[in-house]
C-alpha positions in Angstrom: 225.9 161.1 -65.9 225.2 157.3 -65.8 225.2 155.5 -62.5 226.6 152.0 -62.1 223.2 150.2 -62.5 222.5 152.1 -65.7 225.9 151.2 -67.1 225.4 147.5 -66.3 222.1 147.8 -68.1 223.9 149.2 -71.1 226.4 146.3 -71.0 223.4 143.9 -71.1 221.8 145.7 -74.1 225.1 145.6 -75.9 225.3 141.9 -75.3 221.9 141.3 -76.8 222.5 143.6 -79.8 225.7 141.9 -80.7 224.0 138.7 -81.8 223.9 140.3 -85.3 227.6 141.5 -85.3 229.9 140.3 -88.0 233.5 139.1 -87.9 236.4 141.4 -88.3 240.0 140.5 -89.3 243.2 142.5 -88.8 246.5 142.1 -90.5 249.2 142.3 -87.9 252.1 140.8 -89.9 253.9 144.0 -90.6 254.5 146.9 -88.3 255.9 150.1 -89.8 257.5 152.6 -87.4 258.7 156.2 -87.9 261.4 157.0 -85.3 263.5 158.8 -88.0 260.4 160.7 -89.4 260.8 158.2 -92.3 258.8 154.9 -92.4 260.7 151.7 -91.9 260.0 148.1 -90.8 260.1 147.6 -87.0 262.6 144.7 -87.5 265.1 147.2 -89.0 264.8 149.9 -86.3 267.6 150.3 -83.8 267.0 148.7 -80.4 266.4 152.0 -78.6 263.0 152.1 -80.2 260.1 150.2 -78.5 256.9 149.5 -80.4 253.6 148.8 -78.5 251.1 147.3 -80.9 247.3 147.4 -80.8 247.3 143.8 -79.6 249.6 144.7 -76.7 247.2 147.5 -75.7 244.1 145.2 -75.8 245.7 142.5 -73.7 247.2 144.8 -71.0 245.2 145.9 -68.0 245.7 149.7 -68.5 243.4 152.7 -68.6 245.5 155.4 -70.1 248.4 155.7 -72.6 250.6 156.7 -69.6 249.9 153.4 -67.9 251.0 151.3 -70.8 254.3 153.0 -71.0 255.3 151.5 -67.6 256.2 148.3 -69.6 258.8 150.1 -71.7 262.4 149.7 -70.5 263.7 152.7 -68.6 260.4 154.6 -68.6 259.2 155.7 -65.1 255.5 156.8 -64.8 254.2 158.6 -61.7 251.4 161.0 -60.8 250.4 163.3 -58.0 247.2 161.7 -56.8 245.2 161.3 -60.0 245.5 160.2 -63.6 245.3 163.9 -64.7 248.8 164.5 -63.3 250.5 161.6 -65.0 254.3 162.2 -65.6 256.2 160.0 -68.1 260.0 160.2 -67.5 262.6 158.9 -70.0 266.3 159.1 -69.1 265.8 160.4 -65.5 264.6 164.0 -65.8 262.1 163.7 -62.9 259.7 166.7 -62.7 261.4 168.3 -65.7 260.4 165.3 -67.9 257.4 167.3 -69.1 259.9 169.5 -71.0 262.4 166.8 -71.9 260.1 164.1 -73.3 258.3 165.1 -76.5 254.9 163.5 -77.0 253.4 163.4 -80.6 250.0 162.3 -81.8 250.1 161.5 -85.5 253.2 163.8 -85.7 251.4 166.7 -83.9 253.1 168.1 -80.8 251.0 167.8 -77.6 253.5 169.4 -75.2 252.2 172.9 -74.3 254.7 175.7 -74.2 254.4 175.8 -70.4 255.4 173.1 -67.8 252.0 171.5 -67.5 253.1 168.7 -69.8 251.0 166.6 -72.2 247.5 165.8 -71.0 247.3 162.0 -71.1 243.6 162.0 -70.5 243.2 163.7 -73.9 244.6 160.6 -75.7 242.0 157.9 -75.4 243.7 154.5 -75.3 240.8 153.0 -77.3 241.6 155.2 -80.2 245.3 154.3 -80.4 246.7 152.0 -83.0 250.3 151.8 -81.8 252.9 153.7 -79.8 256.6 154.2 -80.6 258.9 155.1 -77.8 262.3 156.5 -78.7 264.6 156.4 -75.7 267.4 159.0 -75.7 268.0 162.3 -77.4 266.2 163.0 -80.7 266.8 166.8 -81.0 268.1 166.8 -84.5 264.9 165.3 -86.0 262.3 166.6 -83.5 263.8 169.8 -82.1 262.8 171.3 -78.8 261.7 169.1 -75.8 263.2 165.8 -77.3 266.4 165.7 -75.2 265.2 162.7 -73.2 263.2 160.9 -75.7 260.0 160.9 -77.9 256.7 159.1 -77.5 255.0 159.0 -80.9 251.3 157.9 -80.7 249.6 156.8 -83.9 245.8 156.7 -83.7 243.4 154.5 -85.7 242.3 155.3 -89.2 239.6 153.9 -91.4 240.2 150.6 -93.1 238.0 147.9 -94.7 234.3 147.8 -94.4 232.1 150.1 -92.2 232.2 149.1 -88.6 230.9 150.5 -85.4 232.1 149.6 -81.9 230.3 150.2 -78.6 232.3 149.9 -75.4 231.5 150.3 -71.7 233.6 149.9 -68.5 233.0 150.0 -64.8 235.4 149.7 -61.9 236.5 150.5 -58.4 236.1 154.0 -56.9 232.8 154.5 -58.8 234.6 154.6 -62.2 232.7 154.4 -65.4 233.4 154.9 -69.0 231.4 154.4 -72.2 231.8 155.4 -75.8 231.5 154.6 -79.5 233.8 154.5 -82.5 233.1 154.1 -86.2 235.4 153.6 -89.1 235.5 152.5 -92.7 237.1 153.1 -96.1 235.8 153.5 -99.6 237.9 153.5 -102.8 239.3 157.0 -102.0 237.8 158.1 -98.7 238.7 156.6 -95.2 237.2 157.8 -91.9 237.5 157.2 -88.2 235.1 158.7 -85.5 235.5 158.4 -81.8 233.6 159.7 -78.7 233.8 158.8 -75.0 232.8 159.9 -71.6 234.5 158.9 -68.3 233.7 159.6 -64.7 235.4 158.4 -61.5 235.3 159.3 -57.9 239.0 158.4 -57.4 240.9 156.5 -54.9 241.4 159.5 -52.6 238.9 162.2 -51.6 238.9 165.0 -54.1 240.7 162.9 -56.8 237.6 162.8 -59.0 237.8 163.2 -62.8 235.1 163.9 -65.3 236.2 163.9 -69.0 234.9 163.6 -72.5 236.6 163.3 -75.8 235.4 163.6 -79.4 237.8 162.9 -82.3 237.5 162.5 -86.1 240.1 161.6 -88.7 239.5 161.6 -92.5 241.8 160.9 -95.5 241.1 161.2 -99.2 243.3 159.8 -101.9 242.9 162.1 -104.9 245.2 160.0 -107.1 248.5 158.3 -107.0 250.2 161.7 -106.5 248.0 163.4 -104.0 246.6 162.3 -100.6 244.8 164.7 -98.2 243.9 164.3 -94.6 242.1 166.2 -91.9 241.6 165.3 -88.2 240.3 167.2 -85.2 239.1 166.8 -81.7 237.9 168.3 -78.5 238.6 167.5 -74.9 236.8 168.7 -71.8 237.9 167.8 -68.3 237.1 168.7 -64.7 239.1 167.3 -61.9 239.9 167.5 -58.2 243.4 167.9 -56.7 243.7 165.9 -53.5 247.2 167.4 -52.7 249.8 165.9 -50.5 249.6 164.3 -47.0 252.4 164.7 -44.5 253.6 161.7 -42.6 251.6 162.4 -39.5 248.5 163.3 -41.6 248.5 159.8 -43.2 247.5 158.5 -39.8 245.0 161.2 -39.1 242.9 161.1 -42.3 244.1 157.8 -43.8 245.7 157.2 -47.2 242.5 158.0 -49.0 241.9 161.3 -47.2 242.8 164.9 -48.2 243.4 168.2 -46.6 242.6 170.0 -49.9 238.9 169.2 -50.4 238.2 172.2 -52.6 241.2 172.4 -54.9 240.1 171.7 -58.5 240.9 172.4 -62.1 239.3 172.6 -65.5 240.8 172.0 -69.0 239.3 172.6 -72.4 241.4 171.6 -75.4 240.6 171.7 -79.1 242.7 170.9 -82.1 242.6 170.5 -85.9 245.3 169.2 -88.2 245.3 169.4 -92.0 247.8 167.3 -93.9 248.8 166.5 -97.5 251.2 164.0 -99.1 252.4 164.9 -102.6 254.3 162.5 -104.8 255.6 164.0 -108.1 254.7 162.1 -111.2 257.7 159.8 -111.8 257.5 156.1 -112.4 261.0 155.6 -111.0 260.2 157.6 -107.8 263.3 159.7 -108.3 261.8 162.8 -106.6 260.6 161.3 -103.4 257.5 162.8 -101.7 256.6 166.1 -99.9 254.5 166.1 -96.7 252.9 169.3 -95.4 251.0 169.5 -92.1 249.3 172.4 -90.5 247.9 172.2 -87.0 246.1 174.6 -84.6 245.3 174.1 -80.9 243.4 176.1 -78.3 244.0 175.1 -74.7 242.3 176.7 -71.7 243.5 175.6 -68.2 242.1 176.9 -64.9 243.4 176.0 -61.4 241.9 177.0 -58.0 243.9 176.3 -54.8 242.2 177.2 -51.5 244.0 178.0 -48.2 241.3 177.1 -45.7 243.6 177.5 -42.7 244.3 181.1 -43.4 242.2 183.8 -41.6 240.2 184.7 -43.6 240.5 181.8 -46.0 242.2 182.8 -49.3 242.8 181.2 -52.6 245.3 181.1 -55.5 243.9 181.1 -58.9 245.6 180.8 -62.3 244.3 180.9 -65.8 246.4 179.9 -68.8 245.1 180.4 -72.3 247.5 178.8 -74.9 247.0 179.1 -78.7 249.4 177.1 -80.8 249.9 177.0 -84.6 252.3 174.6 -86.3 253.5 174.2 -89.9 255.8 171.3 -90.8 257.1 170.7 -94.3 259.4 167.8 -95.1 260.8 166.0 -98.1 261.4 162.3 -97.9 263.4 160.3 -100.4 264.1 156.5 -100.2 266.0 154.8 -103.0 269.3 153.6 -104.3 272.5 155.5 -105.0 275.4 153.6 -106.7 273.5 150.4 -105.9 273.2 151.2 -102.2 270.2 152.1 -100.1 269.8 155.7 -99.1 266.9 157.4 -97.3 266.9 161.0 -96.4 264.5 163.5 -94.8 264.8 167.3 -94.9 262.3 169.7 -93.5 261.2 172.9 -91.8 259.3 173.1 -88.5 257.5 176.4 -87.6 255.6 176.9 -84.4 253.8 180.0 -83.1 252.7 179.7 -79.4 251.0 182.3 -77.3 250.4 181.8 -73.6 248.2 184.4 -71.8 248.6 184.1 -68.1 246.3 185.5 -65.5 247.5 184.8 -62.0 246.6 185.8 -58.4 248.3 185.0 -55.1 247.3 185.0 -51.5 249.2 188.3 -51.0 247.1 189.9 -53.7 250.2 190.6 -55.9 249.4 188.6 -58.9 250.3 189.6 -62.4 249.0 189.3 -66.0 251.1 188.9 -69.0 251.3 187.3 -72.5 254.4 185.2 -73.5 254.8 184.6 -77.2 257.2 182.0 -78.6 258.0 181.7 -82.3 260.4 179.0 -83.4 261.8 177.9 -86.7 263.8 174.6 -87.1 265.6 173.5 -90.3 266.9 169.9 -90.3 268.2 167.2 -92.5 269.0 163.5 -91.7 270.3 160.7 -94.0 271.1 157.0 -93.7 273.2 155.3 -96.3 274.2 151.7 -96.8 278.0 152.1 -96.9 278.5 148.4 -97.6 276.4 145.3 -97.4 274.2 145.6 -94.3 276.3 148.4 -92.8 274.6 151.8 -92.6 275.9 155.2 -91.6 273.7 158.1 -90.6 274.2 161.8 -90.0 272.0 164.8 -89.4 272.0 168.5 -88.5 269.5 171.0 -87.2 269.4 174.8 -86.7 266.6 176.2 -84.6 265.9 179.7 -83.6 263.2 180.8 -81.1 262.0 184.3 -80.3 260.2 185.0 -76.9 258.3 188.1 -76.3 257.1 189.0 -72.8 254.2 191.5 -72.6 253.6 192.4 -68.9 250.5 194.5 -68.6 252.0 196.6 -65.8 255.2 197.3 -67.8 255.1 199.7 -70.7 257.8 198.0 -72.8 258.2 194.6 -74.4 261.0 192.2 -73.3 262.4 189.8 -75.8 264.8 186.8 -75.8 266.2 185.1 -79.0 268.0 181.8 -78.3 269.6 180.0 -81.2 271.1 176.5 -81.4 272.9 174.1 -83.8 272.8 170.4 -83.1 274.3 167.4 -84.9 274.1 163.7 -84.9 276.0 160.7 -86.4 276.1 157.0 -86.0 276.4 153.5 -87.6 274.3 150.4 -87.7 275.2 146.8 -88.8 272.3 144.4 -89.6 274.2 141.2 -89.1 271.0 139.0 -89.4 267.3 139.3 -90.2 265.8 141.4 -87.4 269.2 141.8 -85.6 271.5 144.8 -85.5 274.2 146.6 -83.5 274.4 150.3 -83.5 276.1 153.4 -82.1 274.7 157.0 -82.1 276.0 160.3 -80.8 273.9 163.5 -80.8 273.9 167.0 -79.5 270.6 167.8 -77.7 268.9 171.0 -76.4 265.7 172.3 -75.0 264.4 175.9 -74.8 262.8 177.3 -71.6 259.1 176.8 -71.0 257.0 179.9 -70.5 256.5 179.3 -66.8 260.2 178.7 -66.3 260.7 182.3 -67.5 257.8 183.5 -65.5 256.9 181.8 -62.2 253.3 182.4 -61.0 253.8 180.5 -57.6 256.4 182.8 -56.1 255.5 185.9 -54.1 255.4 188.1 -56.0 255.3 186.4 -59.4 258.5 187.1 -61.2 260.0 187.2 -64.7 263.5 185.6 -64.7 265.5 186.4 -67.8 268.9 185.2 -66.5 268.2 181.6 -67.2 270.2 179.8 -69.9 269.0 177.3 -72.5 269.8 173.6 -71.8 272.3 171.8 -74.0 273.8 168.3 -73.9 275.4 165.3 -75.6 273.7 161.9 -75.8 275.6 158.7 -76.6 274.0 155.3 -77.2 275.2 151.9 -78.4 273.3 148.7 -78.4 272.3 145.4 -79.9 269.0 143.8 -80.8 269.3 140.0 -81.5 266.5 137.9 -83.0 266.6 134.1 -82.8 264.2 132.6 -85.3 261.4 134.9 -84.3 261.2 133.0 -81.0 263.5 135.1 -78.8 264.4 138.7 -79.1 267.0 140.3 -76.8 268.1 143.9 -76.7 270.6 145.9 -74.7 271.3 149.7 -74.9 274.0 151.3 -72.8 273.8 155.1 -72.8 275.5 158.2 -71.5 274.0 161.7 -71.4 275.8 164.9 -70.3 273.9 168.1 -70.0 275.0 171.7 -69.4 272.8 174.4 -67.8 270.1 171.8 -67.1 266.9 173.6 -65.9 265.4 172.4 -62.7 263.3 173.7 -59.8 265.9 174.5 -57.0 264.1 174.3 -53.6 267.3 175.1 -51.7 267.5 178.3 -53.6 264.0 179.7 -52.8 262.0 177.3 -55.0 262.9 179.1 -58.2 263.9 177.7 -61.6 267.7 177.5 -61.9 270.5 176.3 -64.2 272.8 173.6 -62.9 276.3 173.6 -64.4 276.5 170.0 -65.5 274.6 166.8 -65.0 275.5 163.2 -66.0 273.3 160.2 -66.6 274.6 156.7 -67.5 273.0 153.3 -67.5 271.6 150.5 -69.6 268.2 149.3 -70.8 267.8 145.5 -71.3 264.7 143.8 -72.8 263.7 140.3 -73.7 260.7 138.9 -75.6 260.2 135.1 -75.7 257.5 133.3 -77.8 257.5 130.3 -75.5 254.6 128.5 -77.3 256.7 128.1 -80.5 259.3 126.3 -78.4 257.3 124.4 -75.8 253.8 124.1 -77.2 252.0 123.1 -74.0 248.7 121.4 -74.8 246.5 123.8 -72.7 247.7 127.0 -74.4 247.2 128.5 -77.9 249.9 131.1 -77.4 252.3 132.0 -74.7 254.5 135.1 -74.7 256.9 136.0 -71.9 258.5 139.4 -71.7 260.8 141.1 -69.3 263.0 144.2 -69.1 265.4 145.9 -66.8 266.9 149.4 -66.6 269.7 150.7 -64.6 270.1 154.5 -64.2 272.8 156.5 -62.5 271.6 160.1 -62.7 273.8 162.6 -60.9 274.6 166.3 -60.5 278.2 166.7 -61.8 280.3 169.0 -59.7 278.7 172.3 -58.7 276.7 173.1 -55.6 275.4 169.5 -55.1 278.7 167.7 -55.9 278.1 164.3 -57.3 274.7 163.7 -55.5 272.1 161.6 -57.1 269.2 163.4 -58.8 266.1 163.0 -56.7 263.0 161.1 -57.9 265.0 159.0 -60.3 265.0 155.2 -59.3 268.3 153.5 -60.0 266.5 150.2 -60.9 263.3 149.5 -62.9 262.2 146.1 -63.9 259.1 144.5 -65.6 258.2 140.8 -65.9 255.1 139.5 -67.5 253.3 137.0 -69.7 250.5 136.9 -72.2 248.8 133.5 -72.6 246.0 132.2 -74.8 244.1 129.6 -72.8 241.8 128.8 -75.7 241.1 130.3 -79.1 239.0 132.9 -77.3 240.3 133.2 -73.8 243.5 135.1 -73.0 245.3 136.0 -69.7 247.8 138.7 -69.1 249.9 139.0 -65.9 252.4 141.9 -65.5 254.6 142.9 -62.6 256.6 146.1 -62.2 259.3 146.7 -59.7 260.6 150.2 -58.9 263.9 150.5 -57.0 264.8 153.0 -54.2 265.0 156.7 -55.0 265.6 159.9 -53.1 262.5 162.0 -52.4 261.8 165.0 -54.6 263.7 168.2 -53.4 266.4 166.1 -51.6 269.2 167.4 -53.9 271.8 166.9 -51.1 270.7 163.2 -50.5 270.3 164.0 -46.9 267.2 162.0 -46.1 266.3 158.3 -46.3 265.4 157.0 -49.7 261.9 155.9 -50.7 261.7 152.1 -50.4 261.4 149.9 -53.4 257.9 148.6 -54.3 256.3 146.1 -56.7 252.9 146.3 -58.4 251.2 143.3 -60.2 248.3 143.7 -62.6 246.3 141.0 -64.3 243.6 140.8 -67.0 241.4 138.1 -68.4 239.8 138.7 -71.8 237.2 136.5 -73.6 236.1 136.9 -77.3 232.6 135.6 -77.9 231.3 134.2 -81.1 229.0 137.1 -81.6 232.1 139.4 -81.9 231.8 140.6 -78.3 234.8 141.1 -76.1 234.5 141.0 -72.3 237.3 141.5 -69.8 238.0 141.6 -66.1 241.1 143.1 -64.6 242.7 143.5 -61.2 245.2 146.3 -60.7 247.7 146.1 -57.8 246.8 142.5 -57.3 249.1 142.1 -54.2 247.6 145.2 -52.5 250.9 147.1 -52.3 250.8 150.2 -50.1 253.1 152.8 -51.8 253.2 156.4 -52.8 253.2 157.4 -56.5 255.1 160.6 -55.6 256.9 161.8 -52.4 258.8 165.0 -51.7 260.5 166.3 -48.6 260.8 169.8 -46.9 264.5 170.5 -47.0 264.4 174.2 -46.0 261.7 174.6 -43.4 259.7 176.8 -45.7 256.6 175.0 -44.5 257.8 174.7 -40.9 258.6 171.0 -41.1 262.2 170.3 -42.0 262.6 166.7 -43.0 258.9 166.1 -43.2 257.7 164.0 -46.2 254.9 165.0 -48.4 253.1 162.0 -49.9 250.7 161.2 -52.7 249.4 157.7 -51.9 248.7 155.4 -54.9 245.6 153.2 -55.2 245.4 149.9 -53.4 243.9 146.8 -55.0 241.2 147.8 -57.5 239.1 146.2 -60.2 237.8 146.9 -63.7 235.4 145.1 -66.0 234.2 146.0 -69.4 232.7 145.0 -72.8 233.2 145.9 -76.4 230.9 145.0 -79.3 231.8 145.5 -83.0 228.9 145.8 -85.5 
């Protein structure tokens, strides 16, 4: 492990070495997105798709992929005391967002079969080329876990001449990060290699994280008909869990303290993906192309929670070993029928997941079991130009899952076999270049996570086979208007109605339950303004202004909680920022985020005061040197806002404190500086 002085020395060595670095150019004129599992220009995509480019990532003052998603309309990002517990919520699913927002990396699913959610630390932001965010249901094309939206992350791949990049970063709370990446392309072979190590003490006591990533991606073009690819990676992470602080404890141990000094966890995650793209020999491209991907993943997660106040002290330990295999086959066709454009995708998704759970509890009544889930999804989706610039789309999916529960203290297997059919339909009118209006309606679903069937935290752990699968309807309409590539405005009203939504019901003993019906309605509004093209101030080389606003009304609909608001879903979210080029080499980014009031987690009856609104401002200055060296300095939480990234409330007295808040304080003002050098 490097200390701060060593890292500063590394920065200096990098600066000296970069005197021999060459220049590098990047073509950013065309962005291709894949929200429909078919490539299309970003300008033609519906307005419910947000694209974050590589330039956006480099200019923003963010450390993880989860952080950068805070700039997307309607996306709420929180955590429980450290970056390891980052939660990305689209469409107001709160804690259940880990099972309602699908996260893909190069088309590979990263959501585990349990409720732990994607590990955002495993997706190094320096390796990301772009991010596509689909807001709203996408179950027809993507299947399970896509009822709230999809985050599709595309990593870098080898292009152009051989290059190597060294990078290093230091910051507040004894944070440090360093790594290397290399890429290049020959006539047929392209490669990308990445490795990093990060270490931080953390804002709070016992919020430390130590992580390392290694990734590789290769592609080989055999000929015009065959392209092959392989990628893989490994992730190792150790981290502390600072836990919550009650209201009175915030004064006793301060915002940075902890009452859980020994709670910690470990994650080891390895994956490999093999892909092929086959285009039949046909000069007129009448047969489309076939894409086949196979992926395998091993994930080991360990958690240790200590109860120091017990006599004698006891601990809860859990070990989850998840093995996942996926095979996706899809046929893509894009052409003309009767002189009109038609693109269609048809495919099969097969996944085989096995979760081996070893659990203990303070009462000594832990249990061991293996949960296996096999799922097969068959889908098709087409978009056709019915008349000039008017497109209609329709799709359908059938998915079957089989769960098998093998409890070691039970002699027989238990199985469940849910099945679902979902459909979608919509229209889009491209009334001008880069402008469109659209309407989409879609049935959505999600199957139960393994630890929703089996809860390790109850005493004793229990298998609950009475839960139902979640189903819903998602409606969206919207407009994206482009004014001469200077101003782009988008607005997307939406309505989502779910039946049997799965949530953790603290008023019912803290067990997973189905709620009869929930309803979410609101609107996402975004604006991008290339102010330099209009004003052209003499002191600036470029000047971009961006803002977005999201209104969300998420409620229980009838049932035990009447029409109460769903906790932990802010009704208002807003972002305002700018990116300015002060010279050809010097750029400045300033971004502010405002989060409106929300009820504390667990407060399903809306009986306690809401969490106050808060605003956070981040800024970053970047400078490109002639020697192809990039240096930057950033300040997070510039205004030193004191707020909590997560707050819950004791509504039952289970912990002896009815009405007491449980808080996870967020970092105050903090700093980061770093350097990159390309050879």
